[in-house]
N, C-alpha and C positions, 0 to 999 in steps of 0.2 A: 723183263717181259711184264706187261700189265696183267694184274690179277682181275679176272672178269667179275668176281664177286665184289671186289672193292670198287671197280668202275660202276657197277650197278648201284652200290651204296652212294657213290658220288652223284649219280644221276638223280637218285631219290632225294638226296640232300638238296640239290638245286631246286627240285620241284617243291619241296617243303619250304625253302626260303622264299620262293615266288608266291606262296600263299600269303605271306606277310608283306612282300615287297613286289608288287605287280610290275614295276618298271625297273627291276633289278639290273637287267642287262643295259638298259639305257643309262642307269646311274653309273655302272662300271664304265661305260663308254664316255660319259661326260668327264669322269675323273681322268681317264687316259687322254681325252682331248685337251684337258688343261695342261698335262705334261707335254703333249705334242706341241702345243702353242708355245710353252716356255722354252722347249728345245729349239723350235723354229725362230724364236726371238733372240736366241743366244743367252737366255737367262738360266738355262739348265743344260749341263753337258750331255752329250749324246750317250756316253757310257756311265750314266748316273746309277747310283745305288739306292734302291728303294727298300725300306723296311716295312713289311706288312704286319701291323700290330694286331695281336689277338687274331691271328690269321685264319683260324679254323682250318679247313682243308686247302688253304692257299688259293682261293678263288681269285682274289684280286692280283696277287703276285703272278700267277700263271697267265692271266690275261695281259698283264703288263709286259711280261717277257715275250709273249706271242706278238705283240705290236712293236716292241722296241728291241731289235736283235743285238744291240750293243749294251743294253742295260743288264744289271744283275739285281737279285732280290734276296732278302733274308726274311723268312716268316718266323714269327715268335708266337708261341701258343702254349698254354698250360693244359688244355683239354686233350687227354691222350687219345680219345676217340677220333676227333677230327684231325689231329696231328697224324695219326696212322693213315687216314684216308688221303691226307695231303702228300704223304710220302710216295703215293702212287705216281706223282708228277715228276719226281726228281730226275729220272733217267731221260726225260724229254729235253732237258735244257743244257746238257753238257757241262754241268758244274755251275751254271749261272744262278741256280736256285739252291738255297740251303734252308733247313728248318731247324729251329732251336726250341727245345722244350723248357719254357720258363714263363713266369708271370710278370706282366708289365707293372704290377703293383709291389713287387719285391725289390728292396734296396739292392743296387748293383746290377740290375737287369741289363743295362746298356753294355756292361763289360762282356756279357755273354754273347753279344752279337759278333764279336771278333771281326770287325771291319775297320778299315783305315779311315773311312769317312761315310757319312750318311747325307745324301742330298734330298731325300724325300722320306717323310714318315706318312703312312697312309693306313686307313682301316675302314671297315664297313660293319655296321650293325653290331657294335661291340661295347661301346663306352657306357651304355645304359646300366651295365653291371656295377659301375664305380660310384662310390659316394662322392659328394662334392670335395671332400678333403683329398681323396685319392685322385680325383680329376685334376685338382690344382697341382698336386705333386707331379703327376704325369706330364702335364703341360710344361711345368718347369724343367723337367728332364729333357723334353723334346727341344725346347728353346735353347737349352744349354748345349745340346749335341749338334744342332744345325748351324751351318755357317750363315753369314748375312746373305739374304736372298733365298735361303733354304725353304722348303715347301712342306706344309702339313695339309693333308686332305682327309676329310672325314665324311663318309657317306652314311647317313643315318636319318631316322625320324627325329626331328627336333621341333618341338611344339611351338605354336603361336603364343603370343603374350596373353595374359589374362584379360587384356583390354579387347581381345578379339574372340569372344566366345562363339560367335556364329561361324567364324572360320574353323574353329576346332570342331564344332558340331557337324558341319558339312564334311570335313575330313573323316570323322568317325563314321558317318553314315555311308560314305562311298567306300571306305575301306572294309566295312562289314559286308557290304554287298559283294565286293570282290571275293572276300574269303569264303562266303557262303557258296558262291558259284564254283570257286576252285575246289572246295571240299566235296561238292557234289560230283566233280569230275575226277575224284579219286586221289587228290593230293593229300599227303600226310600233313598234320599239324605237328608242332614241336613235340608234344607229348606222345603221339602215336609213333613218330619216327624213333624217339628214344626207346619206347616200349619194344618196337620191332628189333632195334639194334641190340637190346639186352638178350634177345633170343639167338643171336648169331654166335657161332662158336668162337670166332675171333674177336668180334667187337664186344661180346658179353663181358669178359673179364676187364676190358678197358672201360666199359660203362661203370663197373663197380669202382674202379679207381677214380673215375670222374665224379661219381656221386659223393665219394669221400672228400674230394677236393672242394666241391661246391656245396657241401652240406650246410654251411653257414651263410651262403650268399643269397641275397634277395635282389632279383631283377625287378625294375620298376614296370608296372603295368602301363603307365602313361609315359609318353616320350618326354625326355627332359627339355626344358625350354631353351630355345635358341640363344636368348640373351645370356644365360648362364655360361654357355660355351664362349660366346663372343667376349664377355667380360674377363673370363678366366684366361683366355688366350692373350688378350691385350695386356693383362697384368703380368703374364709370364714373359712378355717381351716381344711378342709378334707385332710387326709394324702395320700390317694390313689384314683384316679379318672380315669376311662376309660370305654369304651364300652365293655361289656362282652357277648353281643349277638347282631346280626345284620342281617337284610334282606333289601338290598338296603340302603335307609337312615332311615329305621325304626330300632331303636336301643333300647337296654336296657343299660342305663348308671348306673354304680355302683360307689358309693363313700363310702369310709370307713373313719370314723372320727378318 
């Protein structure tokens, strides 16, 4: 049975995310449209296995399983707070969704997935935590685990090149306008969401665990440049890499093994 308190936290999480990602659902939809096209073209099996990397509360994985009733998904996440919230979804999918508590930057993380094959690696709003060296290592892991034709999808803010300062300035201006409006309408930002979660009797102890895990982590304030990802994925062995959907610097990056 669904826990009403956890469902309320999930709703509050979604609103907090939309403060930063105004077209979040459109981006999820674009990622799933890519998979639907690949299935329709015969390039991706109908019973594909998707791994939702750094999955948070499994927002991408659950939306995937809602659309593709023969697919299965594994979410991997190190944050105990969002992993706890993601577990609220497990009973909905009859065993098609599993969650694994592990870090995608730890050696041997792929073994913890315990799957026969992976057809799709996907994630949203997560890789900005990684250093360039960690990013390179991760992309190497993904390329090694995917079969030829395997899919990587990343939905995130990926910045314009330094040669396009006006594009960057316009993006910042419009994003700030949206966040100001959303905040006035009562949406949490990341800091206020975490502060509230720390006061919850269930989430509070998990927040303490999370704080210890991420004490030495530094998230970038600015989105990483698109070309960093394109070059790193190409060097890792992906044959095709480019943005397939975009709103300002919010992109869906598609890479084909």
